[in-house]
N, CA, C and O atoms as a GROMACS GRO file, in nm:
protein
  380
    1MET      N    1   1.813   2.589   3.810
    1MET     CA    2   1.951   2.579   3.764
    1MET      C    3   1.949   2.574   3.610
    1MET      O    4   1.877   2.493   3.551
    2ASN      N    5   2.027   2.660   3.547
    2ASN     CA    6   2.030   2.660   3.401
    2ASN      C    7   2.119   2.546   3.350
    2ASN      O    8   2.187   2.478   3.426
    3ILE      N    9   2.115   2.527   3.218
    3ILE     CA   10   2.184   2.412   3.159
    3ILE      C   11   2.336   2.417   3.178
    3ILE      O   12   2.400   2.313   3.195
    4ARG      N   13   2.394   2.536   3.176
    4ARG     CA   14   2.539   2.548   3.200
    4ARG      C   15   2.573   2.506   3.343
    4ARG      O   16   2.674   2.440   3.368
    5ASP      N   17   2.488   2.546   3.437
    5ASP     CA   18   2.508   2.505   3.576
    5ASP      C   19   2.492   2.354   3.592
    5ASP      O   20   2.564   2.290   3.668
    6GLN      N   21   2.396   2.298   3.519
    6GLN     CA   22   2.375   2.153   3.524
    6GLN      C   23   2.495   2.079   3.466
    6GLN      O   24   2.536   1.976   3.519
    7PHE      N   25   2.551   2.132   3.357
    7PHE     CA   26   2.670   2.071   3.299
    7PHE      C   27   2.786   2.078   3.399
    7PHE      O   28   2.858   1.980   3.418
    8ASN      N   29   2.803   2.193   3.462
    8ASN     CA   30   2.908   2.209   3.562
    8ASN      C   31   2.891   2.105   3.674
    8ASN      O   32   2.988   2.041   3.715
    9ALA      N   33   2.769   2.089   3.722
    9ALA     CA   34   2.742   1.992   3.829
    9ALA      C   35   2.774   1.850   3.783
    9ALA      O   36   2.830   1.771   3.858
   10ALA      N   37   2.738   1.818   3.659
   10ALA     CA   38   2.765   1.685   3.606
   10ALA      C   39   2.916   1.660   3.595
   10ALA      O   40   2.963   1.551   3.627
   11VAL      N   41   2.990   1.761   3.551
   11VAL     CA   42   3.135   1.747   3.540
   11VAL      C   43   3.196   1.730   3.678
   11VAL      O   44   3.284   1.646   3.697
   12LEU      N   45   3.152   1.808   3.775
   12LEU     CA   46   3.204   1.794   3.911
   12LEU      C   47   3.173   1.656   3.968
   12LEU      O   48   3.254   1.600   4.043
   13ALA      N   49   3.057   1.601   3.935
   13ALA     CA   50   3.022   1.466   3.980
   13ALA      C   51   3.117   1.362   3.919
   13ALA      O   52   3.156   1.267   3.986
   14THR      N   53   3.154   1.381   3.792
   14THR     CA   54   3.248   1.286   3.731
   14THR      C   55   3.387   1.300   3.792
   14THR      O   56   3.459   1.201   3.807
   15VAL      N   57   3.424   1.422   3.828
   15VAL     CA   58   3.553   1.443   3.896
   15VAL      C   59   3.552   1.365   4.028
   15VAL      O   60   3.650   1.298   4.061
   16ASP      N   61   3.443   1.375   4.103
   16ASP     CA   62   3.433   1.300   4.229
   16ASP      C   63   3.446   1.149   4.204
   16ASP      O   64   3.514   1.079   4.279
   17GLU      N   65   3.382   1.101   4.099
   17GLU     CA   66   3.391   0.959   4.065
   17GLU      C   67   3.534   0.919   4.030
   17GLU      O   68   3.579   0.810   4.064
   18CYS      N   69   3.605   1.008   3.962
   18CYS     CA   70   3.745   0.981   3.929
   18CYS      C   71   3.826   0.959   4.056
   18CYS      O   72   3.903   0.864   4.065
   19TYR      N   73   3.808   1.046   4.153
   19TYR     CA   74   3.881   1.030   4.279
   19TYR      C   75   3.842   0.900   4.348
   19TYR      O   76   3.926   0.835   4.410
   20GLU      N   77   3.714   0.863   4.338
   20GLU     CA   78   3.669   0.738   4.402
   20GLU      C   79   3.735   0.615   4.342
   20GLU      O   80   3.757   0.516   4.412
   21ILE      N   81   3.768   0.620   4.213
   21ILE     CA   82   3.832   0.504   4.150
   21ILE      C   83   3.984   0.512   4.155
   21ILE      O   84   4.054   0.427   4.100
   22GLY      N   85   4.036   0.615   4.221
   22GLY     CA   86   4.179   0.626   4.241
   22GLY      C   87   4.254   0.709   4.138
   22GLY      O   88   4.377   0.708   4.136
   23TYR      N   89   4.181   0.781   4.053
   23TYR     CA   90   4.246   0.868   3.957
   23TYR      C   91   4.216   1.012   3.995
   23TYR      O   92   4.100   1.051   4.008
   24GLY      N   93   4.321   1.092   4.013
   24GLY     CA   94   4.304   1.232   4.052
   24GLY      C   95   4.329   1.324   3.933
   24GLY      O   96   4.444   1.346   3.896
   25PRO      N   97   4.224   1.379   3.874
   25PRO     CA   98   4.241   1.466   3.757
   25PRO      C   99   4.279   1.609   3.796
   25PRO      O  100   4.204   1.703   3.771
   26THR      N  101   4.396   1.625   3.858
   26THR     CA  102   4.434   1.754   3.916
   26THR      C  103   4.448   1.865   3.812
   26THR      O  104   4.406   1.978   3.837
   27THR      N  105   4.507   1.835   3.698
   27THR     CA  106   4.522   1.938   3.595
   27THR      C  107   4.384   1.982   3.545
   27THR      O  108   4.358   2.101   3.529
   28PHE      N  109   4.296   1.886   3.522
   28PHE     CA  110   4.162   1.916   3.476
   28PHE      C  111   4.087   2.001   3.579
   28PHE      O  112   4.019   2.097   3.543
   29VAL      N  113   4.099   1.967   3.705
   29VAL     CA  114   4.032   2.042   3.812
   29VAL      C  115   4.080   2.187   3.812
   29VAL      O  116   3.998   2.279   3.826
   30SER      N  117   4.209   2.209   3.797
   30SER     CA  118   4.258   2.347   3.794
   30SER      C  119   4.206   2.420   3.671
   30SER      O  120   4.180   2.541   3.676
   31MET      N  121   4.191   2.349   3.559
   31MET     CA  122   4.137   2.412   3.438
   31MET      C  123   3.992   2.456   3.457
   31MET      O  124   3.954   2.566   3.415
   32ILE      N  125   3.911   2.371   3.520
   32ILE     CA  126   3.770   2.407   3.536
   32ILE      C  127   3.748   2.508   3.649
   32ILE      O  128   3.638   2.562   3.664
   33LYS      N  129   3.851   2.531   3.729
   33LYS     CA  130   3.843   2.639   3.827
   33LYS      C  131   3.866   2.774   3.759
   33LYS      O  132   3.814   2.876   3.804
   34GLU      N  133   3.944   2.773   3.651
   34GLU     CA  134   3.975   2.897   3.580
   34GLU      C  135   3.876   2.929   3.469
   34GLU      O  136   3.851   3.046   3.442
   35SER      N  137   3.820   2.827   3.405
   35SER     CA  138   3.724   2.845   3.297
   35SER      C  139   3.606   2.752   3.320
   35SER      O  140   3.621   2.645   3.379
   36HIS      N  141   3.489   2.792   3.275
   36HIS     CA  142   3.371   2.708   3.289
   36HIS      C  143   3.394   2.577   3.214
   36HIS      O  144   3.456   2.578   3.108
   37PRO      N  145   3.345   2.465   3.266
   37PRO     CA  146   3.363   2.336   3.199
   37PRO      C  147   3.315   2.333   3.054
   37PRO      O  148   3.369   2.256   2.975
   38VAL      N  149   3.216   2.413   3.017
   38VAL     CA  150   3.172   2.416   2.877
   38VAL      C  151   3.287   2.464   2.789
   38VAL      O  152   3.314   2.405   2.685
   39GLU      N  153   3.354   2.571   2.832
   39GLU     CA  154   3.465   2.622   2.753
   39GLU      C  155   3.584   2.524   2.752
   39GLU      O  156   3.651   2.508   2.650
   40VAL      N  157   3.609   2.461   2.864
   40VAL     CA  158   3.717   2.362   2.870
   40VAL      C  159   3.687   2.247   2.776
   40VAL      O  160   3.775   2.200   2.703
   41ALA      N  161   3.564   2.201   2.775
   41ALA     CA  162   3.524   2.091   2.687
   41ALA      C  163   3.545   2.129   2.541
   41ALA      O  164   3.597   2.050   2.462
   42LYS      N  165   3.505   2.250   2.506
   42LYS     CA  166   3.521   2.296   2.368
   42LYS      C  167   3.668   2.299   2.328
   42LYS      O  168   3.702   2.261   2.216
   43LYS      N  169   3.755   2.343   2.418
   43LYS     CA  170   3.898   2.347   2.389
   43LYS      C  171   3.954   2.206   2.370
   43LYS      O  172   4.033   2.182   2.279
   44PHE      N  173   3.912   2.115   2.457
   44PHE     CA  174   3.964   1.979   2.450
   44PHE      C  175   3.932   1.913   2.317
   44PHE      O  176   4.019   1.853   2.255
   45VAL      N  177   3.807   1.924   2.273
   45VAL     CA  178   3.768   1.847   2.154
   45VAL      C  179   3.827   1.901   2.025
   45VAL      O  180   3.834   1.829   1.926
   46VAL      N  181   3.870   2.026   2.025
   46VAL     CA  182   3.931   2.081   1.904
   46VAL      C  183   4.084   2.089   1.915
   46VAL      O  184   4.150   2.140   1.824
   47SER      N  185   4.140   2.041   2.023
   47SER     CA  186   4.283   2.057   2.049
   47SER      C  187   4.370   1.974   1.955
   47SER      O  188   4.485   2.010   1.931
   48GLY      N  189   4.317   1.865   1.903
   48GLY     CA  190   4.398   1.782   1.815
   48GLY      C  191   4.486   1.682   1.888
   48GLY      O  192   4.558   1.606   1.825
   49LYS      N  193   4.480   1.681   2.021
   49LYS     CA  194   4.557   1.581   2.094
   49LYS      C  195   4.471   1.521   2.204
   49LYS      O  196   4.375   1.582   2.251
   50PHE      N  197   4.507   1.400   2.242
   50PHE     CA  198   4.436   1.332   2.350
   50PHE      C  199   4.507   1.365   2.481
   50PHE      O  200   4.624   1.331   2.498
   51GLN      N  201   4.437   1.428   2.572
   51GLN     CA  202   4.496   1.467   2.699
   51GLN      C  203   4.526   1.342   2.783
   51GLN      O  204   4.463   1.238   2.768
   52TYR      N  205   4.623   1.357   2.871
   52TYR     CA  206   4.665   1.248   2.959
   52TYR      C  207   4.547   1.188   3.035
   52TYR      O  208   4.530   1.066   3.037
   53GLY      N  209   4.466   1.273   3.095
   53GLY     CA  210   4.353   1.224   3.175
   53GLY      C  211   4.253   1.146   3.093
   53GLY      O  212   4.200   1.046   3.138
   54PHE      N  213   4.228   1.192   2.972
   54PHE     CA  214   4.138   1.122   2.881
   54PHE      C  215   4.190   0.981   2.856
   54PHE      O  216   4.115   0.884   2.866
   55LYS      N  217   4.320   0.971   2.824
   55LYS     CA  218   4.379   0.840   2.797
   55LYS      C  219   4.376   0.751   2.921
   55LYS      O  220   4.353   0.630   2.912
   56GLU      N  221   4.401   0.810   3.037
   56GLU     CA  222   4.399   0.732   3.161
   56GLU      C  223   4.261   0.676   3.190
   56GLU      O  224   4.246   0.560   3.228
   57LEU      N  225   4.159   0.759   3.171
   57LEU     CA  226   4.022   0.711   3.196
   57LEU      C  227   3.986   0.599   3.099
   57LEU      O  228   3.918   0.504   3.138
   58LEU      N  229   4.028   0.609   2.976
   58LEU     CA  230   4.001   0.501   2.880
   58LEU      C  231   4.074   0.373   2.921
   58LEU      O  232   4.019   0.264   2.910
   59LYS      N  233   4.199   0.387   2.967
   59LYS     CA  234   4.275   0.269   3.013
   59LYS      C  235   4.204   0.200   3.129
   59LYS      O  236   4.205   0.078   3.141
   60LEU      N  237   4.141   0.283   3.214
   60LEU     CA  238   4.069   0.229   3.330
   60LEU      C  239   3.931   0.176   3.294
   60LEU      O  240   3.859   0.126   3.381
   61GLY      N  241   3.894   0.188   3.168
   61GLY     CA  242   3.761   0.143   3.126
   61GLY      C  243   3.650   0.234   3.172
   61GLY      O  244   3.537   0.190   3.194
   62LYS      N  245   3.682   0.362   3.188
   62LYS     CA  246   3.586   0.459   3.241
   62LYS      C  247   3.560   0.574   3.143
   62LYS      O  248   3.564   0.690   3.181
   63ALA      N  249   3.534   0.540   3.018
   63ALA     CA  250   3.507   0.641   2.916
   63ALA      C  251   3.391   0.731   2.956
   63ALA      O  252   3.385   0.847   2.916
   64GLU      N  253   3.298   0.678   3.033
   64GLU     CA  254   3.181   0.757   3.075
   64GLU      C  255   3.217   0.873   3.166
   64GLU      O  256   3.134   0.962   3.189
   65LEU      N  257   3.338   0.874   3.220
   65LEU     CA  258   3.382   0.982   3.307
   65LEU      C  259   3.455   1.093   3.232
   65LEU      O  260   3.494   1.193   3.292
   66THR      N  261   3.473   1.077   3.102
   66THR     CA  262   3.540   1.182   3.025
   66THR      C  263   3.444   1.298   2.999
   66THR      O  264   3.322   1.281   2.999
   67ILE      N  265   3.501   1.414   2.979
   67ILE     CA  266   3.418   1.531   2.949
   67ILE      C  267   3.349   1.513   2.814
   67ILE      O  268   3.240   1.567   2.791
   68GLU      N  269   3.413   1.438   2.724
   68GLU     CA  270   3.351   1.409   2.595
   68GLU      C  271   3.220   1.334   2.613
   68GLU      O  272   3.121   1.364   2.547
   69SER      N  273   3.220   1.236   2.702
   69SER     CA  274   3.097   1.160   2.727
   69SER      C  275   2.989   1.248   2.788
   69SER      O  276   2.871   1.235   2.754
   70THR      N  277   3.029   1.337   2.876
   70THR     CA  278   2.932   1.428   2.937
   70THR      C  279   2.875   1.522   2.832
   70THR      O  280   2.755   1.549   2.832
   71MET      N  281   2.959   1.570   2.742
   71MET     CA  282   2.912   1.657   2.633
   71MET      C  283   2.804   1.588   2.550
   71MET      O  284   2.708   1.651   2.506
   72LEU      N  285   2.821   1.458   2.529
   72LEU     CA  286   2.732   1.384   2.440
   72LEU      C  287   2.601   1.340   2.506
   72LEU      O  288   2.514   1.284   2.439
   73ARG      N  289   2.586   1.366   2.634
   73ARG     CA  290   2.458   1.335   2.699
   73ARG      C  291   2.350   1.423   2.639
   73ARG      O  292   2.371   1.543   2.618
   74ASP      N  293   2.234   1.365   2.613
   74ASP     CA  294   2.124   1.437   2.547
   74ASP      C  295   2.093   1.572   2.610
   74ASP      O  296   2.069   1.670   2.539
   75GLU      N  297   2.095   1.577   2.742
   75GLU     CA  298   2.056   1.700   2.811
   75GLU      C  299   2.157   1.814   2.794
   75GLU      O  300   2.125   1.930   2.821
   76PHE      N  301   2.279   1.781   2.748
   76PHE     CA  302   2.381   1.884   2.734
   76PHE      C  303   2.420   1.915   2.589
   76PHE      O  304   2.496   2.009   2.564
   77ALA      N  305   2.370   1.839   2.496
   77ALA     CA  306   2.411   1.854   2.356
   77ALA      C  307   2.387   1.996   2.303
   77ALA      O  308   2.462   2.043   2.217
   78SER      N  309   2.285   2.064   2.352
   78SER     CA  310   2.254   2.198   2.301
   78SER      C  311   2.360   2.302   2.337
   78SER      O  312   2.361   2.411   2.281
   79LEU      N  313   2.449   2.269   2.428
   79LEU     CA  314   2.556   2.360   2.467
   79LEU      C  315   2.669   2.364   2.364
   79LEU      O  316   2.755   2.452   2.369
   80PHE      N  317   2.668   2.268   2.271
   80PHE     CA  318   2.780   2.251   2.180
   80PHE      C  319   2.732   2.249   2.035
   80PHE      O  320   2.618   2.214   2.005
   81SER      N  321   2.823   2.288   1.946
   81SER     CA  322   2.790   2.284   1.803
   81SER      C  323   2.792   2.139   1.755
   81SER      O  324   2.845   2.050   1.822
   82ALA      N  325   2.734   2.117   1.639
   82ALA     CA  326   2.735   1.983   1.579
   82ALA      C  327   2.878   1.935   1.558
   82ALA      O  328   2.908   1.817   1.576
   83GLN      N  329   2.966   2.027   1.518
   83GLN     CA  330   3.106   1.991   1.496
   83GLN      C  331   3.177   1.952   1.626
   83GLN      O  332   3.256   1.858   1.628
   84GLU      N  333   3.148   2.023   1.733
   84GLU     CA  334   3.208   1.990   1.863
   84GLU      C  335   3.160   1.853   1.911
   84GLU      O  336   3.238   1.775   1.965
   85LEU      N  337   3.032   1.826   1.892
   85LEU     CA  338   2.979   1.695   1.933
   85LEU      C  339   3.038   1.584   1.846
   85LEU      O  340   3.069   1.476   1.897
   86GLN      N  341   3.053   1.610   1.719
   86GLN     CA  342   3.114   1.512   1.630
   86GLN      C  343   3.259   1.486   1.671
   86GLN      O  344   3.305   1.371   1.669
   87ALA      N  345   3.330   1.591   1.708
   87ALA     CA  346   3.469   1.576   1.753
   87ALA      C  347   3.475   1.494   1.882
   87ALA      O  348   3.563   1.409   1.897
   88ALA      N  349   3.384   1.519   1.975
   88ALA     CA  350   3.380   1.442   2.101
   88ALA      C  351   3.355   1.295   2.072
   88ALA      O  352   3.421   1.208   2.129
   89ARG      N  353   3.262   1.267   1.984
   89ARG     CA  354   3.229   1.130   1.945
   89ARG      C  355   3.352   1.064   1.879
   89ARG      O  356   3.386   0.949   1.910
   90TRP      N  357   3.416   1.137   1.789
   90TRP     CA  358   3.534   1.084   1.720
   90TRP      C  359   3.644   1.050   1.820
   90TRP      O  360   3.706   0.944   1.810
   91ARG      N  361   3.667   1.139   1.915
   91ARG     CA  362   3.772   1.114   2.014
   91ARG      C  363   3.746   0.987   2.093
   91ARG      O  364   3.837   0.907   2.116
   92LEU      N  365   3.622   0.968   2.133
   92LEU     CA  366   3.588   0.847   2.209
   92LEU      C  367   3.604   0.720   2.125
   92LEU      O  368   3.639   0.614   2.178
   93GLU      N  369   3.577   0.730   1.998
   93GLU     CA  370   3.586   0.613   1.910
   93GLU      C  371   3.727   0.586   1.860
   93GLU      O  372   3.755   0.474   1.817
   94ASN      N  373   3.815   0.685   1.864
   94ASN     CA  374   3.946   0.671   1.800
   94ASN      C  375   4.066   0.683   1.891
   94ASN      O  376   4.180   0.683   1.844
   95ALA      N  377   4.045   0.693   2.017
   95ALA     CA  378   4.158   0.710   2.110
   95ALA      C  379   4.228   0.578   2.133
   95ALA      O  380   4.326   0.573   2.208
   0.00000   0.00000   0.00000
């Protein structure tokens, strides 16, 4: 399995965890059905706004389930530019 496939699997696992804690990220799920999670992640971190699901996960104390947290995992960092990783880190620290 290549790194993009591994990232996809990791994102799908976090989606499953979201449902387990009672949060259904339906908009996010439809987005990752249309575009690969790598591209969705890149769009999110440069969007300039905090998405509803991101804010909900932070309210629930589940920052580790955000796509930003998944992006920042060592095994996936090579999929993103330094600026994208910096933006993901900033979002987690400033939301």
